[in-house]
C-alpha positions as a Markdown table, in Angstrom:
| # | Residue | x | y | z |
|---|---|---|---|---|
| 1 | Met | -2.7 | 18.0 | -30.1 |
| 2 | Asn | -6.5 | 18.0 | -30.3 |
| 3 | Ile | -7.5 | 20.3 | -27.4 |
| 4 | Ser | -11.3 | 19.7 | -27.9 |
| 5 | Gly | -10.7 | 15.9 | -28.0 |
| 6 | Leu | -8.6 | 16.1 | -24.8 |
| 7 | Ala | -11.2 | 18.2 | -23.0 |
| 8 | Gly | -13.8 | 15.8 | -24.2 |
| 9 | Ala | -11.8 | 12.9 | -22.6 |
| 10 | Leu | -11.0 | 14.6 | -19.3 |
| 11 | Leu | -14.4 | 16.2 | -18.5 |
| 12 | Pro | -16.3 | 12.9 | -18.2 |
| 13 | Val | -13.5 | 11.6 | -16.0 |
| 14 | Phe | -13.7 | 14.5 | -13.6 |
| 15 | Phe | -17.5 | 14.3 | -13.7 |
| 16 | Val | -17.6 | 10.6 | -12.7 |
| 17 | Leu | -14.8 | 11.2 | -10.1 |
| 18 | Ala | -16.9 | 14.0 | -8.5 |
| 19 | Leu | -20.0 | 11.8 | -8.6 |
| 20 | Gly | -18.1 | 9.1 | -6.8 |
| 21 | Tyr | -16.8 | 11.5 | -4.2 |
| 22 | Leu | -20.2 | 13.0 | -3.5 |
| 23 | Ala | -21.7 | 9.5 | -3.3 |
| 24 | Gly | -19.0 | 8.6 | -0.7 |
| 25 | Lys | -19.6 | 11.7 | 1.3 |
| 26 | Arg | -23.3 | 11.1 | 1.4 |
| 27 | Asn | -22.7 | 7.5 | 2.5 |
| 28 | Ala | -24.5 | 6.1 | -0.5 |
| 29 | Phe | -22.0 | 3.2 | -0.5 |
| 30 | Asp | -20.5 | 1.5 | 2.5 |
| 31 | Ala | -17.0 | 0.2 | 2.7 |
| 32 | Asp | -17.9 | -3.3 | 1.4 |
| 33 | Gln | -19.8 | -1.9 | -1.5 |
| 34 | Ser | -16.9 | 0.4 | -2.4 |
| 35 | Ala | -14.5 | -2.5 | -2.3 |
| 36 | Gly | -16.9 | -4.5 | -4.5 |
| 37 | Leu | -17.0 | -1.7 | -7.2 |
| 38 | Ser | -13.2 | -1.6 | -7.2 |
| 39 | Lys | -13.1 | -5.4 | -7.5 |
| 40 | Leu | -15.6 | -5.4 | -10.4 |
| 41 | Ala | -13.4 | -2.8 | -12.3 |
| 42 | Leu | -9.9 | -4.2 | -11.5 |
| 43 | Ser | -10.5 | -7.9 | -11.2 |
| 44 | Phe | -13.2 | -8.5 | -13.9 |
| 45 | Ala | -13.8 | -5.6 | -16.3 |
| 46 | Leu | -10.2 | -4.3 | -16.9 |
| 47 | Pro | -8.6 | -7.8 | -17.2 |
| 48 | Ala | -11.2 | -8.7 | -19.9 |
| 49 | Ser | -10.6 | -5.4 | -21.7 |
| 50 | Leu | -6.8 | -5.8 | -21.6 |
| 51 | Phe | -7.0 | -9.4 | -22.8 |
| 52 | Val | -9.0 | -8.5 | -25.8 |
| 53 | Ser | -6.8 | -5.5 | -26.7 |
| 54 | Met | -3.7 | -7.7 | -26.5 |
| 55 | Thr | -5.2 | -10.3 | -28.8 |
| 56 | Gln | -5.9 | -7.6 | -31.4 |
| 57 | Ile | -2.2 | -6.5 | -31.7 |
| 58 | Arg | -0.4 | -7.9 | -34.8 |
| 59 | Lys | 2.1 | -10.6 | -33.8 |
| 60 | Asp | 5.1 | -8.9 | -35.6 |
| 61 | Leu | 4.3 | -5.6 | -33.8 |
| 62 | Leu | 4.1 | -7.3 | -30.4 |
| 63 | Leu | 7.4 | -9.0 | -31.0 |
| 64 | Gln | 9.0 | -5.6 | -31.5 |
| 65 | Gln | 8.1 | -4.4 | -28.0 |
| 66 | Gly | 10.9 | -6.1 | -26.1 |
| 67 | Arg | 12.9 | -2.9 | -25.5 |
| 68 | Leu | 9.7 | -1.0 | -24.5 |
| 69 | Val | 8.8 | -3.7 | -21.9 |
| 70 | Leu | 12.4 | -3.6 | -20.5 |
| 71 | Ala | 12.1 | 0.2 | -20.2 |
| 72 | Leu | 8.8 | -0.1 | -18.5 |
| 73 | Phe | 10.1 | -2.7 | -16.1 |
| 74 | Leu | 13.0 | -0.5 | -15.1 |
| 75 | Ala | 10.7 | 2.5 | -14.7 |
| 76 | His | 8.4 | 0.6 | -12.4 |
| 77 | Val | 10.1 | -2.2 | -10.5 |
| 78 | Gly | 13.6 | -0.6 | -10.8 |
| 79 | Leu | 12.3 | 2.8 | -9.6 |
| 80 | Phe | 10.3 | 1.2 | -6.7 |
| 81 | Val | 13.4 | -0.7 | -5.4 |
| 82 | Ala | 15.7 | 2.3 | -5.8 |
| 83 | Ala | 13.2 | 4.6 | -4.1 |
| 84 | Trp | 12.7 | 2.2 | -1.2 |
| 85 | Leu | 16.4 | 1.6 | -0.6 |
| 86 | Ile | 16.9 | 5.4 | -0.4 |
| 87 | Leu | 13.8 | 6.3 | 1.6 |
| 88 | Arg | 14.5 | 3.5 | 4.2 |
| 89 | Leu | 17.7 | 5.4 | 5.2 |
| 90 | Val | 15.8 | 8.5 | 6.1 |
| 91 | Pro | 14.6 | 8.4 | 9.7 |
| 92 | Leu | 11.3 | 10.1 | 8.9 |
| 93 | Phe | 10.3 | 7.4 | 6.3 |
| 94 | Arg | 11.9 | 4.3 | 7.9 |
| 95 | Gly | 9.8 | 1.2 | 7.9 |
| 96 | Thr | 6.3 | 1.0 | 6.4 |
| 97 | Pro | 6.2 | 4.6 | 5.1 |
| 98 | Ser | 9.3 | 4.0 | 3.0 |
| 99 | Ile | 7.6 | 1.1 | 1.2 |
| 100 | Ile | 4.3 | 3.0 | 0.6 |
| 101 | Tyr | 6.0 | 6.2 | -0.6 |
| 102 | Ala | 8.2 | 4.2 | -3.0 |
| 103 | Leu | 5.0 | 2.5 | -4.3 |
| 104 | Met | 3.3 | 5.8 | -4.8 |
| 105 | Leu | 6.3 | 7.1 | -6.8 |
| 106 | Ala | 6.6 | 4.0 | -8.9 |
| 107 | Thr | 3.0 | 3.0 | -9.8 |
| 108 | Ser | 0.4 | 5.0 | -11.5 |
| 109 | Ala | -3.4 | 4.7 | -11.8 |
| 110 | Thr | -3.1 | 3.6 | -15.4 |
| 111 | Pro | -5.5 | 0.7 | -14.9 |
| 112 | Val | -8.1 | 3.2 | -13.7 |
| 113 | Phe | -7.6 | 6.2 | -16.0 |
| 114 | Gly | -5.7 | 4.8 | -19.0 |
| 115 | Ile | -8.5 | 3.7 | -21.3 |
| 116 | Ala | -10.9 | 6.4 | -20.2 |
| 117 | Val | -8.4 | 9.3 | -20.8 |
| 118 | Leu | -6.2 | 8.0 | -23.7 |
| 119 | Gly | -8.8 | 6.1 | -25.8 |
| 120 | Pro | -10.7 | 9.2 | -27.0 |
| 121 | Val | -7.4 | 11.1 | -27.7 |
| 122 | Leu | -5.0 | 8.5 | -29.1 |
| 123 | Gly | -7.3 | 5.9 | -30.4 |
| 124 | Pro | -7.2 | 2.1 | -30.2 |
| 125 | Thr | -3.4 | 1.7 | -29.7 |
| 126 | Ser | -3.8 | 3.2 | -26.3 |
| 127 | Ala | -5.4 | 0.0 | -24.9 |
| 128 | Ala | -2.3 | -2.0 | -25.8 |
| 129 | Ala | -0.1 | 0.5 | -24.1 |
| 130 | Val | -2.3 | 0.5 | -21.0 |
| 131 | Gly | -2.0 | -3.3 | -21.0 |
| 132 | Leu | 1.8 | -3.2 | -21.1 |
| 133 | Val | 2.0 | -0.6 | -18.4 |
| 134 | Ala | -0.5 | -2.5 | -16.2 |
| 135 | Leu | 1.5 | -5.6 | -16.6 |
| 136 | Thr | 4.7 | -4.0 | -15.2 |
| 137 | Ile | 2.6 | -2.3 | -12.4 |
| 138 | Asn | 1.4 | -5.8 | -11.4 |
| 139 | Phe | 4.9 | -7.0 | -11.0 |
| 140 | Thr | 5.6 | -4.1 | -8.7 |
| 141 | Val | 2.6 | -4.3 | -6.4 |
| 142 | Pro | 3.3 | -7.9 | -5.2 |
| 143 | Leu | 6.9 | -6.9 | -4.4 |
| 144 | Ala | 5.6 | -4.1 | -2.3 |
| 145 | Met | 3.2 | -6.4 | -0.6 |
| 146 | Val | 6.0 | -8.8 | 0.2 |
| 147 | Leu | 8.0 | -6.0 | 1.8 |
| 148 | Leu | 5.0 | -4.7 | 3.7 |
| 149 | Glu | 4.2 | -8.2 | 5.1 |
| 150 | Val | 7.8 | -8.8 | 6.1 |
| 151 | Asp | 7.8 | -5.4 | 7.8 |
| 152 | Ala | 4.6 | -6.1 | 9.6 |
| 153 | Ala | 5.8 | -9.5 | 10.7 |
| 154 | Gly | 8.9 | -8.0 | 12.1 |
| 155 | Lys | 6.8 | -5.6 | 14.3 |
| 156 | Ser | 4.6 | -8.3 | 15.7 |
| 157 | Lys | 5.7 | -10.6 | 18.5 |
| 158 | Gln | 6.2 | -14.2 | 17.7 |
| 159 | Thr | 3.5 | -15.8 | 19.9 |
| 160 | Ala | 1.8 | -19.1 | 19.8 |
| 161 | Thr | -1.2 | -17.5 | 18.0 |
| 162 | Asn | 0.9 | -16.3 | 15.0 |
| 163 | Ala | 3.5 | -19.0 | 14.9 |
| 164 | His | 1.6 | -20.9 | 12.3 |
| 165 | Lys | 0.8 | -18.0 | 10.0 |
| 166 | Pro | 2.0 | -18.4 | 6.4 |
| 167 | Ser | 5.3 | -16.8 | 5.4 |
| 168 | Pro | 4.8 | -13.0 | 4.7 |
| 169 | Val | 6.8 | -13.5 | 1.5 |
| 170 | Met | 4.4 | -16.2 | 0.3 |
| 171 | Thr | 1.4 | -14.1 | 1.3 |
| 172 | Gly | 2.6 | -11.2 | -0.9 |
| 173 | Leu | 3.5 | -13.5 | -3.8 |
| 174 | Asn | 0.2 | -15.4 | -3.6 |
| 175 | Ala | -1.8 | -12.2 | -3.7 |
| 176 | Gly | 0.2 | -10.9 | -6.7 |
| 177 | Leu | 0.1 | -14.1 | -8.7 |
| 178 | Lys | -3.6 | -14.5 | -8.3 |
| 179 | Ser | -4.3 | -11.0 | -9.7 |
| 180 | Pro | -6.4 | -11.1 | -12.9 |
| 181 | Leu | -4.8 | -7.8 | -13.8 |
| 182 | Leu | -1.5 | -9.7 | -14.2 |
| 183 | Trp | -2.9 | -12.7 | -16.2 |
| 184 | Gly | -5.3 | -10.7 | -18.5 |
| 185 | Pro | -2.5 | -9.1 | -20.5 |
| 186 | Ile | -0.2 | -12.2 | -20.3 |
| 187 | Leu | -2.9 | -14.5 | -21.7 |
| 188 | Gly | -3.7 | -12.0 | -24.4 |
| 189 | Ile | 0.0 | -11.9 | -25.4 |
| 190 | Ile | 0.2 | -15.7 | -25.4 |
| 191 | Val | -2.8 | -15.9 | -27.7 |
| 192 | Thr | -1.3 | -13.4 | -30.1 |
| 193 | Leu | 2.2 | -15.1 | -30.1 |
| 194 | Val | 0.8 | -18.6 | -30.8 |
| 195 | Gly | -1.2 | -17.2 | -33.7 |
| 196 | Leu | -4.7 | -17.9 | -32.3 |
| 197 | His | -7.6 | -15.7 | -33.4 |
| 198 | Leu | -10.3 | -14.9 | -30.8 |
| 199 | Pro | -13.8 | -15.8 | -32.2 |
| 200 | Pro | -15.9 | -12.6 | -32.6 |
| 201 | Thr | -18.6 | -14.0 | -30.2 |
| 202 | Val | -16.0 | -14.5 | -27.4 |
| 203 | Ala | -14.5 | -11.0 | -28.1 |
| 204 | Ser | -17.9 | -9.4 | -27.9 |
| 205 | Cys | -18.7 | -11.1 | -24.6 |
| 206 | Leu | -15.4 | -9.9 | -23.1 |
| 207 | Glu | -15.8 | -6.4 | -24.6 |
| 208 | Leu | -19.2 | -6.1 | -23.0 |
| 209 | Ile | -17.8 | -6.5 | -19.4 |
| 210 | Gly | -14.7 | -4.6 | -20.4 |
| 211 | Ser | -16.6 | -1.6 | -21.5 |
| 212 | Thr | -17.6 | -0.9 | -17.9 |
| 213 | Thr | -14.0 | -0.4 | -16.8 |
| 214 | Gly | -13.6 | 3.4 | -17.2 |
| 215 | Gly | -16.7 | 4.6 | -15.4 |
| 216 | Val | -16.8 | 2.1 | -12.6 |
| 217 | Ala | -13.0 | 2.4 | -11.9 |
| 218 | Val | -13.1 | 6.2 | -11.8 |
| 219 | Phe | -16.3 | 6.2 | -9.7 |
| 220 | Ala | -14.5 | 3.9 | -7.2 |
| 221 | Val | -11.6 | 6.3 | -6.9 |
| 222 | Gly | -14.0 | 9.0 | -5.9 |
| 223 | Leu | -15.4 | 6.7 | -3.2 |
| 224 | Val | -11.8 | 6.0 | -2.0 |
| 225 | Leu | -11.1 | 9.8 | -1.8 |
| 226 | Ala | -14.3 | 10.4 | 0.2 |
| 227 | Ser | -13.4 | 7.8 | 2.8 |
| 228 | His | -10.0 | 9.2 | 3.8 |
| 229 | Pro | -9.1 | 12.5 | 5.4 |
| 230 | Val | -7.4 | 14.9 | 3.1 |
| 231 | Arg | -4.8 | 17.4 | 4.3 |
| 232 | Ile | -2.8 | 19.5 | 1.9 |
| 233 | Ser | 0.7 | 20.3 | 3.0 |
| 234 | Ser | 4.0 | 21.2 | 1.3 |
| 235 | Gly | 5.1 | 17.5 | 1.7 |
| 236 | Val | 1.9 | 16.4 | -0.1 |
| 237 | Leu | 2.5 | 18.9 | -2.9 |
| 238 | Ile | 6.1 | 17.9 | -3.4 |
| 239 | Gly | 5.1 | 14.2 | -3.3 |
| 240 | Ser | 2.4 | 14.8 | -5.9 |
| 241 | Ile | 4.8 | 16.6 | -8.2 |
| 242 | Ala | 7.3 | 13.8 | -7.8 |
| 243 | Arg | 4.6 | 11.2 | -8.7 |
| 244 | Val | 3.7 | 12.9 | -12.0 |
| 245 | Ser | 7.2 | 13.8 | -13.1 |
| 246 | Val | 9.9 | 11.5 | -11.8 |
| 247 | Gln | 8.7 | 8.3 | -13.4 |
| 248 | Ser | 7.9 | 10.0 | -16.7 |
| 249 | Ala | 11.4 | 11.6 | -16.8 |
| 250 | Leu | 13.0 | 8.2 | -16.1 |
| 251 | Leu | 11.0 | 6.4 | -18.8 |
| 252 | Phe | 11.7 | 9.2 | -21.3 |
| 253 | Ala | 15.5 | 8.8 | -20.6 |
| 254 | Leu | 15.2 | 5.0 | -20.8 |
| 255 | Leu | 13.4 | 5.1 | -24.1 |
| 256 | His | 16.2 | 7.3 | -25.6 |
| 257 | Leu | 18.9 | 5.2 | -24.0 |
| 258 | Leu | 17.5 | 1.9 | -25.3 |
| 259 | His | 16.6 | 3.5 | -28.7 |
| 260 | Val | 13.0 | 2.4 | -28.3 |
| 261 | Val | 10.9 | 2.9 | -31.5 |
| 262 | Ser | 7.3 | 1.9 | -30.7 |
| 263 | Pro | 3.8 | 3.2 | -31.5 |
| 264 | Phe | 3.0 | 2.5 | -27.8 |
| 265 | Ala | 5.9 | 4.6 | -26.4 |
| 266 | Arg | 4.0 | 7.9 | -26.4 |
| 267 | Glu | 1.0 | 6.4 | -24.6 |
| 268 | Ala | 3.3 | 4.7 | -22.0 |
| 269 | Leu | 4.9 | 8.1 | -21.3 |
| 270 | Val | 1.5 | 9.7 | -20.7 |
| 271 | Cys | 0.5 | 6.7 | -18.5 |
| 272 | Cys | 3.5 | 7.4 | -16.2 |
| 273 | Ser | 2.3 | 10.9 | -15.5 |
| 274 | Phe | -1.1 | 9.6 | -14.2 |
| 275 | Pro | -2.0 | 9.9 | -10.5 |
| 276 | Leu | -0.7 | 7.4 | -7.9 |
| 277 | Ala | -2.2 | 4.0 | -7.9 |
| 278 | Thr | -5.2 | 3.6 | -5.6 |
| 279 | Val | -3.7 | 0.5 | -4.2 |
| 280 | Ser | -1.2 | 2.8 | -2.4 |
| 281 | Val | -4.0 | 4.4 | -0.4 |
| 282 | Leu | -5.5 | 1.0 | 0.3 |
| 283 | Phe | -2.1 | -0.3 | 1.6 |
| 284 | Ala | -1.7 | 2.8 | 3.7 |
| 285 | Ala | -5.0 | 2.2 | 5.4 |
| 286 | Arg | -4.4 | -1.5 | 5.8 |
| 287 | Tyr | -0.9 | -1.1 | 7.4 |
| 288 | Lys | -1.9 | 2.1 | 9.3 |
| 289 | Ala | 0.8 | 4.3 | 7.9 |
| 290 | Val | 0.7 | 7.7 | 6.1 |
| 291 | Glu | -3.1 | 7.3 | 5.4 |
| 292 | Ser | -3.8 | 11.0 | 5.2 |
| 293 | Glu | -0.7 | 11.7 | 3.1 |
| 294 | Ala | -1.6 | 9.0 | 0.6 |
| 295 | Ala | -5.2 | 10.1 | 0.2 |
| 296 | Ser | -4.1 | 13.7 | -0.1 |
| 297 | Met | -1.5 | 12.9 | -2.8 |
| 298 | Leu | -4.1 | 10.8 | -4.7 |
| 299 | Leu | -6.5 | 13.9 | -4.7 |
| 300 | Val | -3.8 | 16.4 | -5.8 |
| 301 | Ser | -2.3 | 14.1 | -8.5 |
| 302 | Thr | -5.7 | 13.3 | -9.8 |
| 303 | Leu | -6.7 | 17.0 | -10.1 |
| 304 | Ala | -3.4 | 17.6 | -11.8 |
| 305 | Leu | -4.5 | 15.3 | -14.7 |
| 306 | Ala | -5.8 | 18.5 | -16.4 |
| 307 | Ile | -2.2 | 19.7 | -16.5 |
| 308 | Thr | -0.1 | 16.6 | -16.7 |
| 309 | Val | -1.9 | 14.8 | -19.6 |
| 310 | Pro | -1.8 | 17.7 | -22.1 |
| 311 | Thr | 1.8 | 18.5 | -21.0 |
| 312 | Met | 3.0 | 15.0 | -21.6 |
| 313 | Leu | 1.2 | 14.7 | -24.9 |
| 314 | Trp | 2.9 | 17.9 | -26.0 |
| 315 | Leu | 6.4 | 16.9 | -24.8 |
| 316 | Ser | 6.1 | 13.4 | -26.3 |
| 317 | His | 4.7 | 14.6 | -29.7 |
């Protein structure tokens, strides 16, 4: 493992994260501007970057990733469903908290940190791995949104004012299916499978906007951290450790069980040790549940990058 290369990848991430946090604390950006930066990174820049990276994978190599995709699907969607079914039985987590905690356990901030951290260390194959992980994450988030909407609908009284609201299930599915983060990798995979070659001019245009992903996304995470109260407790520490270890351990077991041999497997393992997805914090704020805990776990698991990334790189070597 190249320690200097890893340090060179992580230091800029922590610098930009701290810059975003300080900007948020100084109120340099209001809530709308912060949301706009997140939207720029996750709805425009990253989908473009993932689309291009998927079109650059060899067709024969892509066709060999079926088992890896299955393992990733089970490690994300499967883990989310299992965690939710267990947590909803615990009185302390019943209702909305069980959904948000399950989402925190089963989704990582791979779309935010993946390319910025792994690119300098593992090279160009990391972008494809980030694309596959982001794809499975974006099947998990709509499912969580459906459950949150159903839970919220169950709490509200059925009055004349909300009788004509759309189905909570359709609300969640609509939001998920409209996500560019879902369609960016999918369209890139389709282009590769049908044998099309992206014209260099088109690729250059998409790479220009895609190149802003790392800095803007990490800066936006700093703004999110600055806008929520942070309280460190034993529960937050345990939850943070679970976030960076449970999913990685599950994926490691699945890769061996399914006999996955893939150049992207190592990158996928490291991605699963990343901090919790920022969407968990946004959902916690939106549905008024475990807001402080979610923000605190995001902070702790983000700072733990300095430990989790080199550890996973060493274990998966």
